[in-house]
N, C-alpha and C positions, 0 to 999 in steps of 0.2 A: 155366257155365264157371268153373273154379277159378283163382283168382289165383296167379301164380307169384312166388316170392320168389327173389332172386338174391343170391349172396355175391360179394364182391370178394376175390380171392386175390392177396395181395401177391407180387411176384416173389421177394422174399426167402424166402418159404415154399417156393417152387418150387426155389430154389437150395439151400436146406438139405435138402429131402427128395429132390431129383432126380426128382420125379414130380408132375404136376399133380393126379392123383387123391389122393395122400397129402397134398399141400399143401392141397387143399380141405377134407379131413377135419381136418387140423391147424388150419386157420384157424377152422373151426367149433368145434373143441374149445377153442381159445383164447378165442373170444368167449363161448361158453356156460359155460366154467369161470369166467370173470370174472363173468358174470351170476349163476351159481349161488352163487358165493362172496358176492356182494353181497346177493342176495335171500334165500338160505337159510342162509348161513354155512358152507357146505361147498363144496369145489372139485369134488366129484364130479357129473358130468353124467348125468342119468337121462332119456334121450330114447329113444323107440321107434325101432327100426331104420328103419321107414318114413319117419320125420322126417329122419333122416340121409340116406337115399337121395333124398328129395325136394329137400333143400337142396343136396346135392352133385351131383345128376344122375348118380350112379354106380349101376350095378346091384349087387346084393348081393355077388356074387363080387369085384367091384372094391373094394367097401367093405371086405370081409374082408381082401383083400390089402393095401390101403392101411393098415389098422389094424395088420396084421402088420409092415409096414415101419416104421411109427411106433413100435411096441413095440420092435422090434429096435434102433432108434436111441435108445431110451429117451425119446422126445419125448412120449409119452403113457403113462399107467399105466391098467390095466384091472382091474376086479374083477367077478366074476360072482356073482350071488346069485339066489335064487328069490323073486320078489315074490308074496306070498300074496294081495294085493288083486287083482292082474292074473292070477294063476294062471299065471305064465310065468317062464322064466329070463330075467334081465335082465343086460345088460352095461353097467356104469357105467364111465365113463372120465374122466380128467382130463388137462389140458395141464400139462406140467412146464416152467415158464418158466425155471427155472435151467438145465436141460439145453439148452433152446432157446438161451439166451444163450451157453452154451459152444459150441454148434454155430456160431452166428453169429460168435463170436470166432475160431474155427478157420478159418471160411470167409474172414473178413476178413484173417487172417494169411496164408493161402495166396494170396489175391488180391494182397496187398501184395508178398509174396515174388516172385510171378510178374511183377508189373509192374516191380519193382526189377531183376530179371534181364533183362527185356526192354529197359529203359532202358540198362542196362550193355552189353548186346549191341549196341545201336544206337550207343552211344558208342564202343565198341571198333571197330566197323565204320567209323564216320566218322573216327575218329582214324587208323586204319590206311590209309584212302584219302588222308588229307591230309598225313601226316608222311612224311619221307624214310625210306628203308630204315634199319634199325638198323645199328649198327656191326658186329655179327656178320655180317649179310647183306653189308655192304660188304666186310668182310675175306674172306668166302667168294668174293665176286665178284672181288676183286683176286687172290686165289690162283688162280682159274680163268684169269684173264688171264695171270698169270705163267707158268703151265704151258703155255698156248697159245703163248707167245713162245719157249719153249725147244725145241731140236731134239731129236729122239729120241736117247736115249743120253746126253744132257747132264744134268748135275746142276745143281740150283739152289743 
């Protein structure tokens, strides 16, 4: 029986990518980019497709779609090359931490703006329920009463 390894996918990755599949690929790219940079001095991750699929639990088509989404968001970079030792086409990729930080900042700003608007809306609703009618509303109400007191044909 083969041992299974699992990765933990932070919710932030899911929020940034809007996809659990893309988030799992992004988290692995982040971890392996850091490891590759530390161990080999290059941010480029050179892992066989089968390894990516085993760690993420994705099928190959899901993996391809997740990578496409991450490339479109510029969260990863890819380069393709032919590996003479393996005699195969290899797709290296790297996690772009600067772009990720920009996505996180945009997400934080959007969340903050949403929460501020929600608080303001609640405050307006509470204030409207607790305060007496405005002077314009009072004047309109008084004008309606004055007209109701006049007889038809009379001027005010």
